[in-house]
HTML snippet that shows the backbone in 3Dmol.js (N, CA, C, O; Angstrom):
<script src="https://3Dmol.org/build/3Dmol-min.js"></script>
<div id="view" style="width:600px;height:400px;position:relative"></div>
<script>
const pdb = `
ATOM      1  N   MET A   1      -1.772  -7.684   2.339  1.00  0.00           N
ATOM      2  CA  MET A   1      -2.887  -6.865   2.693  1.00  0.00           C
ATOM      3  C   MET A   1      -4.180  -7.669   2.629  1.00  0.00           C
ATOM      4  O   MET A   1      -5.057  -7.522   3.480  1.00  0.00           O
ATOM      5  N   VAL A   2      -4.288  -8.512   1.622  1.00  0.00           N
ATOM      6  CA  VAL A   2      -5.507  -9.313   1.484  1.00  0.00           C
ATOM      7  C   VAL A   2      -5.643 -10.252   2.677  1.00  0.00           C
ATOM      8  O   VAL A   2      -6.722 -10.371   3.257  1.00  0.00           O
ATOM      9  N   TYR A   3      -4.549 -10.920   3.043  1.00  0.00           N
ATOM     10  CA  TYR A   3      -4.595 -11.828   4.190  1.00  0.00           C
ATOM     11  C   TYR A   3      -4.979 -11.086   5.467  1.00  0.00           C
ATOM     12  O   TYR A   3      -5.835 -11.550   6.220  1.00  0.00           O
ATOM     13  N   LEU A   4      -4.352  -9.939   5.714  1.00  0.00           N
ATOM     14  CA  LEU A   4      -4.650  -9.180   6.928  1.00  0.00           C
ATOM     15  C   LEU A   4      -6.092  -8.688   6.943  1.00  0.00           C
ATOM     16  O   LEU A   4      -6.713  -8.631   8.005  1.00  0.00           O
ATOM     17  N   SER A   5      -6.630  -8.334   5.786  1.00  0.00           N
ATOM     18  CA  SER A   5      -8.019  -7.876   5.746  1.00  0.00           C
ATOM     19  C   SER A   5      -8.991  -9.025   5.974  1.00  0.00           C
ATOM     20  O   SER A   5     -10.088  -8.818   6.493  1.00  0.00           O
ATOM     21  N   ILE A   6      -8.595 -10.233   5.590  1.00  0.00           N
ATOM     22  CA  ILE A   6      -9.440 -11.405   5.863  1.00  0.00           C
ATOM     23  C   ILE A   6      -9.406 -11.735   7.354  1.00  0.00           C
ATOM     24  O   ILE A   6     -10.429 -12.096   7.936  1.00  0.00           O
ATOM     25  N   GLU A   7      -8.238 -11.613   7.968  1.00  0.00           N
ATOM     26  CA  GLU A   7      -8.095 -11.887   9.400  1.00  0.00           C
ATOM     27  C   GLU A   7      -8.960 -10.963  10.249  1.00  0.00           C
ATOM     28  O   GLU A   7      -9.605 -11.408  11.198  1.00  0.00           O
ATOM     29  N   ASN A   8      -8.973  -9.667   9.904  1.00  0.00           N
ATOM     30  CA  ASN A   8      -9.744  -8.693  10.674  1.00  0.00           C
ATOM     31  C   ASN A   8     -10.083  -7.530   9.747  1.00  0.00           C
ATOM     32  O   ASN A   8      -9.226  -6.701   9.442  1.00  0.00           O
ATOM     33  N   ASP A   9     -11.337  -7.472   9.300  1.00  0.00           N
ATOM     34  CA  ASP A   9     -11.706  -6.461   8.306  1.00  0.00           C
ATOM     35  C   ASP A   9     -12.094  -5.115   8.918  1.00  0.00           C
ATOM     36  O   ASP A   9     -12.516  -4.211   8.197  1.00  0.00           O
ATOM     37  N   THR A  10     -11.956  -4.971  10.237  1.00  0.00           N
ATOM     38  CA  THR A  10     -12.276  -3.690  10.871  1.00  0.00           C
ATOM     39  C   THR A  10     -11.027  -2.938  11.335  1.00  0.00           C
ATOM     40  O   THR A  10     -11.100  -1.749  11.644  1.00  0.00           O
ATOM     41  N   LYS A  11      -9.897  -3.616  11.385  1.00  0.00           N
ATOM     42  CA  LYS A  11      -8.657  -3.000  11.866  1.00  0.00           C
ATOM     43  C   LYS A  11      -7.907  -2.359  10.693  1.00  0.00           C
ATOM     44  O   LYS A  11      -7.676  -3.005   9.671  1.00  0.00           O
ATOM     45  N   ASP A  12      -7.530  -1.084  10.847  1.00  0.00           N
ATOM     46  CA  ASP A  12      -6.803  -0.379   9.793  1.00  0.00           C
ATOM     47  C   ASP A  12      -5.456  -1.048   9.520  1.00  0.00           C
ATOM     48  O   ASP A  12      -4.851  -1.648  10.408  1.00  0.00           O
ATOM     49  N   LEU A  13      -5.002  -0.931   8.267  1.00  0.00           N
ATOM     50  CA  LEU A  13      -3.712  -1.484   7.866  1.00  0.00           C
ATOM     51  C   LEU A  13      -2.718  -0.344   7.664  1.00  0.00           C
ATOM     52  O   LEU A  13      -3.095   0.754   7.255  1.00  0.00           O
ATOM     53  N   TYR A  14      -1.456  -0.611   7.954  1.00  0.00           N
ATOM     54  CA  TYR A  14      -0.391   0.376   7.776  1.00  0.00           C
ATOM     55  C   TYR A  14       0.652  -0.201   6.831  1.00  0.00           C
ATOM     56  O   TYR A  14       1.171  -1.294   7.059  1.00  0.00           O
ATOM     57  N   LEU A  15       0.956   0.539   5.770  1.00  0.00           N
ATOM     58  CA  LEU A  15       1.924   0.110   4.773  1.00  0.00           C
ATOM     59  C   LEU A  15       3.126   1.051   4.831  1.00  0.00           C
ATOM     60  O   LEU A  15       2.999   2.248   4.572  1.00  0.00           O
ATOM     61  N   PHE A  16       4.285   0.505   5.171  1.00  0.00           N
ATOM     62  CA  PHE A  16       5.508   1.292   5.266  1.00  0.00           C
ATOM     63  C   PHE A  16       6.208   1.282   3.909  1.00  0.00           C
ATOM     64  O   PHE A  16       6.468   0.220   3.343  1.00  0.00           O
ATOM     65  N   ILE A  17       6.511   2.476   3.393  1.00  0.00           N
ATOM     66  CA  ILE A  17       7.061   2.606   2.047  1.00  0.00           C
ATOM     67  C   ILE A  17       8.477   3.165   2.096  1.00  0.00           C
ATOM     68  O   ILE A  17       8.758   4.132   2.804  1.00  0.00           O
ATOM     69  N   ASN A  18       9.360   2.537   1.329  1.00  0.00           N
ATOM     70  CA  ASN A  18      10.696   3.052   1.040  1.00  0.00           C
ATOM     71  C   ASN A  18      10.960   2.688  -0.416  1.00  0.00           C
ATOM     72  O   ASN A  18      11.440   1.591  -0.704  1.00  0.00           O
ATOM     73  N   SER A  19      10.650   3.596  -1.329  1.00  0.00           N
ATOM     74  CA  SER A  19      10.669   3.273  -2.751  1.00  0.00           C
ATOM     75  C   SER A  19      11.269   4.405  -3.582  1.00  0.00           C
ATOM     76  O   SER A  19      10.881   5.564  -3.430  1.00  0.00           O
ATOM     77  N   PRO A  20      12.226   4.066  -4.468  1.00  0.00           N
ATOM     78  CA  PRO A  20      12.757   5.073  -5.380  1.00  0.00           C
ATOM     79  C   PRO A  20      11.855   5.286  -6.591  1.00  0.00           C
ATOM     80  O   PRO A  20      12.141   6.131  -7.440  1.00  0.00           O
ATOM     81  N   GLY A  21      10.780   4.529  -6.671  1.00  0.00           N
ATOM     82  CA  GLY A  21       9.843   4.692  -7.777  1.00  0.00           C
ATOM     83  C   GLY A  21      10.213   3.842  -8.974  1.00  0.00           C
ATOM     84  O   GLY A  21      10.770   2.754  -8.824  1.00  0.00           O
ATOM     85  N   LYS A  22       9.900   4.340 -10.175  1.00  0.00           N
ATOM     86  CA  LYS A  22      10.192   3.742 -11.478  1.00  0.00           C
ATOM     87  C   LYS A  22       9.230   2.628 -11.875  1.00  0.00           C
ATOM     88  O   LYS A  22       8.710   2.670 -12.990  1.00  0.00           O
ATOM     89  N   TRP A  23       8.967   1.654 -11.044  1.00  0.00           N
ATOM     90  CA  TRP A  23       8.219   0.465 -11.432  1.00  0.00           C
ATOM     91  C   TRP A  23       6.718   0.736 -11.387  1.00  0.00           C
ATOM     92  O   TRP A  23       6.103   0.679 -10.322  1.00  0.00           O
ATOM     93  N   VAL A  24       6.132   1.031 -12.544  1.00  0.00           N
ATOM     94  CA  VAL A  24       4.734   1.445 -12.612  1.00  0.00           C
ATOM     95  C   VAL A  24       3.775   0.279 -12.401  1.00  0.00           C
ATOM     96  O   VAL A  24       2.842   0.396 -11.607  1.00  0.00           O
ATOM     97  N   ILE A  25       3.978  -0.831 -13.083  1.00  0.00           N
ATOM     98  CA  ILE A  25       3.025  -1.948 -13.006  1.00  0.00           C
ATOM     99  C   ILE A  25       2.950  -2.534 -11.593  1.00  0.00           C
ATOM    100  O   ILE A  25       1.841  -2.718 -11.091  1.00  0.00           O
ATOM    101  N   PRO A  26       4.074  -2.839 -10.920  1.00  0.00           N
ATOM    102  CA  PRO A  26       3.964  -3.300  -9.531  1.00  0.00           C
ATOM    103  C   PRO A  26       3.338  -2.254  -8.612  1.00  0.00           C
ATOM    104  O   PRO A  26       2.603  -2.599  -7.687  1.00  0.00           O
ATOM    105  N   GLY A  27       3.625  -0.979  -8.864  1.00  0.00           N
ATOM    106  CA  GLY A  27       3.022   0.089  -8.059  1.00  0.00           C
ATOM    107  C   GLY A  27       1.518   0.140  -8.223  1.00  0.00           C
ATOM    108  O   GLY A  27       0.790   0.346  -7.252  1.00  0.00           O
ATOM    109  N   LEU A  28       1.043  -0.048  -9.455  1.00  0.00           N
ATOM    110  CA  LEU A  28      -0.402  -0.078  -9.692  1.00  0.00           C
ATOM    111  C   LEU A  28      -1.045  -1.304  -9.057  1.00  0.00           C
ATOM    112  O   LEU A  28      -2.189  -1.238  -8.607  1.00  0.00           O
ATOM    113  N   ALA A  29      -0.325  -2.419  -9.015  1.00  0.00           N
ATOM    114  CA  ALA A  29      -0.853  -3.620  -8.360  1.00  0.00           C
ATOM    115  C   ALA A  29      -1.039  -3.376  -6.864  1.00  0.00           C
ATOM    116  O   ALA A  29      -2.047  -3.785  -6.289  1.00  0.00           O
ATOM    117  N   ILE A  30      -0.078  -2.716  -6.239  1.00  0.00           N
ATOM    118  CA  ILE A  30      -0.210  -2.385  -4.815  1.00  0.00           C
ATOM    119  C   ILE A  30      -1.366  -1.419  -4.605  1.00  0.00           C
ATOM    120  O   ILE A  30      -2.147  -1.575  -3.666  1.00  0.00           O
ATOM    121  N   TYR A  31      -1.477  -0.418  -5.479  1.00  0.00           N
ATOM    122  CA  TYR A  31      -2.579   0.548  -5.381  1.00  0.00           C
ATOM    123  C   TYR A  31      -3.932  -0.151  -5.528  1.00  0.00           C
ATOM    124  O   TYR A  31      -4.857   0.119  -4.762  1.00  0.00           O
ATOM    125  N   ASP A  32      -4.047  -1.046  -6.509  1.00  0.00           N
ATOM    126  CA  ASP A  32      -5.304  -1.773  -6.706  1.00  0.00           C
ATOM    127  C   ASP A  32      -5.655  -2.621  -5.488  1.00  0.00           C
ATOM    128  O   ASP A  32      -6.822  -2.709  -5.106  1.00  0.00           O
ATOM    129  N   THR A  33      -4.653  -3.242  -4.881  1.00  0.00           N
ATOM    130  CA  THR A  33      -4.892  -4.042  -3.679  1.00  0.00           C
ATOM    131  C   THR A  33      -5.359  -3.163  -2.532  1.00  0.00           C
ATOM    132  O   THR A  33      -6.249  -3.550  -1.775  1.00  0.00           O
ATOM    133  N   MET A  34      -4.764  -1.977  -2.398  1.00  0.00           N
ATOM    134  CA  MET A  34      -5.191  -1.049  -1.348  1.00  0.00           C
ATOM    135  C   MET A  34      -6.648  -0.636  -1.543  1.00  0.00           C
ATOM    136  O   MET A  34      -7.375  -0.453  -0.566  1.00  0.00           O
ATOM    137  N   GLN A  35      -7.078  -0.487  -2.789  1.00  0.00           N
ATOM    138  CA  GLN A  35      -8.460  -0.117  -3.071  1.00  0.00           C
ATOM    139  C   GLN A  35      -9.409  -1.294  -2.863  1.00  0.00           C
ATOM    140  O   GLN A  35     -10.575  -1.098  -2.522  1.00  0.00           O
ATOM    141  N   PHE A  36      -8.917  -2.507  -3.066  1.00  0.00           N
ATOM    142  CA  PHE A  36      -9.737  -3.711  -2.992  1.00  0.00           C
ATOM    143  C   PHE A  36     -10.084  -4.115  -1.558  1.00  0.00           C
ATOM    144  O   PHE A  36     -11.215  -4.524  -1.291  1.00  0.00           O
ATOM    145  N   VAL A  37      -9.134  -4.007  -0.640  1.00  0.00           N
ATOM    146  CA  VAL A  37      -9.364  -4.492   0.725  1.00  0.00           C
ATOM    147  C   VAL A  37     -10.339  -3.582   1.467  1.00  0.00           C
ATOM    148  O   VAL A  37     -10.419  -2.383   1.199  1.00  0.00           O
ATOM    149  N   GLN A  38     -11.069  -4.167   2.391  1.00  0.00           N
ATOM    150  CA  GLN A  38     -12.101  -3.456   3.147  1.00  0.00           C
ATOM    151  C   GLN A  38     -11.549  -2.430   4.139  1.00  0.00           C
ATOM    152  O   GLN A  38     -12.055  -1.308   4.179  1.00  0.00           O
ATOM    153  N   PRO A  39     -10.526  -2.769   4.947  1.00  0.00           N
ATOM    154  CA  PRO A  39     -10.042  -1.792   5.935  1.00  0.00           C
ATOM    155  C   PRO A  39      -9.349  -0.605   5.265  1.00  0.00           C
ATOM    156  O   PRO A  39      -8.901  -0.701   4.123  1.00  0.00           O
ATOM    157  N   ASP A  40      -9.266   0.504   5.984  1.00  0.00           N
ATOM    158  CA  ASP A  40      -8.498   1.650   5.507  1.00  0.00           C
ATOM    159  C   ASP A  40      -7.012   1.293   5.529  1.00  0.00           C
ATOM    160  O   ASP A  40      -6.533   0.648   6.461  1.00  0.00           O
ATOM    161  N   VAL A  41      -6.296   1.717   4.500  1.00  0.00           N
ATOM    162  CA  VAL A  41      -4.857   1.478   4.423  1.00  0.00           C
ATOM    163  C   VAL A  41      -4.149   2.822   4.562  1.00  0.00           C
ATOM    164  O   VAL A  41      -4.380   3.742   3.777  1.00  0.00           O
ATOM    165  N   HIS A  42      -3.289   2.924   5.565  1.00  0.00           N
ATOM    166  CA  HIS A  42      -2.508   4.133   5.804  1.00  0.00           C
ATOM    167  C   HIS A  42      -1.087   3.870   5.317  1.00  0.00           C
ATOM    168  O   HIS A  42      -0.523   2.812   5.596  1.00  0.00           O
ATOM    169  N   THR A  43      -0.508   4.817   4.596  1.00  0.00           N
ATOM    170  CA  THR A  43       0.868   4.665   4.130  1.00  0.00           C
ATOM    171  C   THR A  43       1.786   5.570   4.940  1.00  0.00           C
ATOM    172  O   THR A  43       1.446   6.709   5.259  1.00  0.00           O
ATOM    173  N   ILE A  44       2.952   5.035   5.261  1.00  0.00           N
ATOM    174  CA  ILE A  44       3.954   5.769   6.028  1.00  0.00           C
ATOM    175  C   ILE A  44       5.271   5.678   5.268  1.00  0.00           C
ATOM    176  O   ILE A  44       5.779   4.585   5.019  1.00  0.00           O
ATOM    177  N   CYS A  45       5.820   6.831   4.901  1.00  0.00           N
ATOM    178  CA  CYS A  45       7.095   6.879   4.185  1.00  0.00           C
ATOM    179  C   CYS A  45       8.231   6.747   5.198  1.00  0.00           C
ATOM    180  O   CYS A  45       8.346   7.550   6.123  1.00  0.00           O
ATOM    181  N   MET A  46       9.058   5.739   5.017  1.00  0.00           N
ATOM    182  CA  MET A  46      10.166   5.506   5.937  1.00  0.00           C
ATOM    183  C   MET A  46      11.418   6.291   5.557  1.00  0.00           C
ATOM    184  O   MET A  46      12.163   6.723   6.437  1.00  0.00           O
ATOM    185  N   ARG A  47      11.658   6.480   4.273  1.00  0.00           N
ATOM    186  CA  ARG A  47      12.838   7.226   3.844  1.00  0.00           C
ATOM    187  C   ARG A  47      12.571   7.957   2.541  1.00  0.00           C
ATOM    188  O   ARG A  47      12.773   9.168   2.449  1.00  0.00           O
ATOM    189  N   LEU A  48      12.117   7.220   1.529  1.00  0.00           N
ATOM    190  CA  LEU A  48      11.953   7.797   0.202  1.00  0.00           C
ATOM    191  C   LEU A  48      10.689   7.247  -0.438  1.00  0.00           C
ATOM    192  O   LEU A  48      10.446   6.041  -0.412  1.00  0.00           O
ATOM    193  N   ALA A  49       9.894   8.125  -1.007  1.00  0.00           N
ATOM    194  CA  ALA A  49       8.715   7.721  -1.779  1.00  0.00           C
ATOM    195  C   ALA A  49       8.677   8.596  -3.029  1.00  0.00           C
ATOM    196  O   ALA A  49       8.016   9.635  -3.056  1.00  0.00           O
ATOM    197  N   ALA A  50       9.388   8.164  -4.050  1.00  0.00           N
ATOM    198  CA  ALA A  50       9.495   8.946  -5.274  1.00  0.00           C
ATOM    199  C   ALA A  50       8.688   8.295  -6.392  1.00  0.00           C
ATOM    200  O   ALA A  50       8.444   7.088  -6.378  1.00  0.00           O
ATOM    201  N   SER A  51       8.286   9.096  -7.340  1.00  0.00           N
ATOM    202  CA  SER A  51       7.600   8.639  -8.539  1.00  0.00           C
ATOM    203  C   SER A  51       6.412   7.748  -8.170  1.00  0.00           C
ATOM    204  O   SER A  51       5.492   8.202  -7.490  1.00  0.00           O
ATOM    205  N   MET A  52       6.422   6.500  -8.604  1.00  0.00           N
ATOM    206  CA  MET A  52       5.305   5.586  -8.335  1.00  0.00           C
ATOM    207  C   MET A  52       5.178   5.283  -6.846  1.00  0.00           C
ATOM    208  O   MET A  52       4.085   4.964  -6.379  1.00  0.00           O
ATOM    209  N   GLY A  53       6.253   5.375  -6.106  1.00  0.00           N
ATOM    210  CA  GLY A  53       6.209   5.143  -4.665  1.00  0.00           C
ATOM    211  C   GLY A  53       5.397   6.176  -3.911  1.00  0.00           C
ATOM    212  O   GLY A  53       4.969   5.927  -2.784  1.00  0.00           O
ATOM    213  N   SER A  54       5.179   7.336  -4.521  1.00  0.00           N
ATOM    214  CA  SER A  54       4.382   8.381  -3.868  1.00  0.00           C
ATOM    215  C   SER A  54       2.947   8.409  -4.366  1.00  0.00           C
ATOM    216  O   SER A  54       2.131   9.173  -3.850  1.00  0.00           O
ATOM    217  N   PHE A  55       2.625   7.591  -5.359  1.00  0.00           N
ATOM    218  CA  PHE A  55       1.284   7.544  -5.921  1.00  0.00           C
ATOM    219  C   PHE A  55       0.384   6.864  -4.936  1.00  0.00           C
ATOM    220  O   PHE A  55      -0.809   6.708  -5.195  1.00  0.00           O
TER     221      PHE A  55
END
`;
const viewer = $3Dmol.createViewer("view");
viewer.addModel(pdb, "pdb");
viewer.setStyle({}, {cartoon: {color: "spectrum"}});
viewer.zoomTo();
viewer.render();
</script>
């Protein structure tokens, strides 16, 4: 996400999620990165977004 936001900070980013959840610390790292980058980040659930995957 950081690389893509550096390449073009006006184009929205799309993050495809398929996650059973459980892993809190990596999930928070992804969330923090989504908050850090300039473009809007849209999330799309591909199959499952449970627990931390839905945060």
